[in-house]
C-alpha positions as CSV (number, residue, x, y, z in Angstrom):
1,M,27.2,66.4,-26.8
2,S,25.4,66.0,-30.1
3,T,21.7,66.6,-30.6
4,K,20.0,65.1,-33.5
5,S,17.6,67.3,-35.3
6,Q,14.3,65.6,-36.1
7,P,12.7,66.4,-39.4
8,P,9.4,68.1,-38.8
9,G,6.5,65.8,-38.7
10,P,3.0,66.5,-39.9
11,V,1.5,69.4,-38.0
12,R,-1.7,68.4,-36.2
13,R,-4.0,71.1,-35.2
14,S,-5.7,70.4,-31.9
15,R,-9.4,70.4,-32.4
16,S,-11.9,70.4,-29.6
17,V,-14.2,67.4,-29.8
18,P,-17.8,68.4,-29.8
19,T,-19.8,67.2,-26.7
20,P,-22.1,64.8,-28.6
21,I,-19.0,63.1,-30.2
22,R,-17.3,62.9,-26.8
23,R,-20.5,61.3,-25.3
24,A,-20.8,58.8,-28.2
25,L,-17.1,57.8,-27.8
26,R,-17.7,57.2,-24.1
27,D,-20.8,55.2,-24.8
28,V,-19.2,53.1,-27.4
29,A,-16.1,52.6,-25.2
30,D,-18.3,51.4,-22.3
31,D,-20.2,49.1,-24.6
32,I,-17.1,47.5,-26.1
33,G,-15.8,46.8,-22.6
34,V,-19.1,45.2,-21.6
35,W,-19.1,43.1,-24.7
36,R,-15.6,41.9,-24.0
37,K,-16.4,41.0,-20.4
38,L,-19.6,39.3,-21.5
39,R,-17.5,37.1,-23.8
40,G,-15.1,36.4,-20.9
41,L,-12.1,37.8,-22.9
42,T,-9.1,39.8,-21.9
43,Q,-8.0,42.8,-23.9
44,A,-5.0,40.8,-25.0
45,Q,-7.2,38.0,-26.3
46,V,-9.4,40.4,-28.2
47,A,-6.3,42.1,-29.6
48,D,-4.9,38.7,-30.8
49,R,-8.2,37.7,-32.4
50,A,-8.6,41.1,-34.1
51,G,-5.0,41.3,-35.3
52,V,-4.4,44.6,-33.5
53,S,-2.2,45.6,-30.5
54,P,-3.5,45.3,-27.0
55,N,-2.9,49.1,-26.8
56,T,-5.5,49.6,-29.6
57,V,-8.1,47.6,-27.7
58,R,-7.3,49.6,-24.5
59,R,-7.5,52.9,-26.4
60,L,-10.9,51.9,-27.9
61,E,-12.2,50.9,-24.5
62,H,-11.1,54.3,-23.1
63,G,-12.9,56.3,-25.8
64,D,-9.9,57.3,-27.8
65,G,-11.3,58.7,-31.1
66,G,-8.1,58.2,-33.0
67,I,-8.7,54.5,-33.6
68,T,-9.1,53.7,-37.3
69,L,-12.4,52.5,-38.6
70,E,-10.7,49.3,-39.8
71,N,-9.3,48.5,-36.4
72,S,-12.6,49.2,-34.8
73,L,-14.3,46.9,-37.2
74,R,-11.6,44.2,-36.5
75,I,-12.3,44.5,-32.8
76,F,-16.1,44.3,-33.4
77,R,-15.6,41.1,-35.4
78,A,-13.4,39.6,-32.6
79,L,-16.3,40.4,-30.2
80,G,-18.9,38.8,-32.5
81,I,-20.8,42.1,-33.0
82,L,-19.6,43.1,-36.5
83,E,-22.9,42.1,-38.2
84,S,-24.9,44.7,-36.1
85,V,-22.8,47.7,-37.2
86,P,-23.9,47.8,-40.9
87,R,-27.5,47.1,-39.8
88,A,-27.3,50.0,-37.4
89,L,-26.0,52.3,-40.2
90,D,-28.5,51.1,-42.8
91,P,-30.4,54.2,-44.0
92,Y,-33.4,52.1,-45.1
93,E,-33.9,51.0,-41.5
94,T,-34.9,54.6,-40.6
95,D,-38.2,56.4,-41.2
96,I,-36.6,58.9,-43.7
97,G,-34.9,56.0,-45.6
98,R,-38.1,54.1,-45.8
99,L,-40.1,57.2,-47.0
100,R,-37.5,58.0,-49.7
101,S,-36.7,54.4,-50.7
102,D,-38.5,54.7,-54.0
103,E,-36.5,57.7,-55.1
104,Q,-33.5,57.4,-57.4
105,L,-30.4,58.6,-55.5
106,P,-28.2,61.0,-57.3
107,Q,-24.7,59.9,-58.3
108,R,-23.3,63.2,-56.8
109,V,-24.8,65.7,-54.4
110,R,-23.8,69.3,-55.0
111,P,-24.1,72.0,-52.3
112,K,-27.3,74.0,-52.6
113,N,-25.9,77.3,-51.4
114,L,-23.2,78.1,-54.0
115,S,-22.9,81.7,-55.0
116,A,-22.2,82.1,-58.6
117,P,-22.8,84.9,-61.1
118,G,-26.5,85.0,-61.9
119,R,-27.3,83.0,-58.8
120,A,-28.7,84.3,-55.6
121,A,-26.6,83.6,-52.6
122,A,-28.1,81.6,-49.8
123,G,-30.6,83.6,-47.9
124,E,-30.9,86.3,-50.6
125,P,-34.1,86.7,-52.5
126,R,-34.0,86.0,-56.2
127,R,-34.6,89.0,-58.4
128,H,-37.1,88.5,-61.2
129,R,-36.6,90.4,-64.5
């Protein structure tokens, strides 16, 4: 009897999913299922229109967080709801975004709590000479 040795695959660390993320996954999953049913489509029909496997649609509707953003957007397009996603994420549709809309955004944001020689660490008072 011969046993084939499999090359080691990528090691995935099991991370616990924070409760707010789990809740959002469940809410999105429920909404996707409702949208599909409102359109009168089966999971297979959505998958065909989106160019993904029926298993991908099933996983999204069950709140699987491992679905790629691209596949999620493909499914949203197949359901006719793609246009609402960028609008929902538009920072200028929020109070903070509207308040800061006149400011020039930096090209790069650097962490504010870097500890470097001559710099006070986060939470340490600066010493004046």
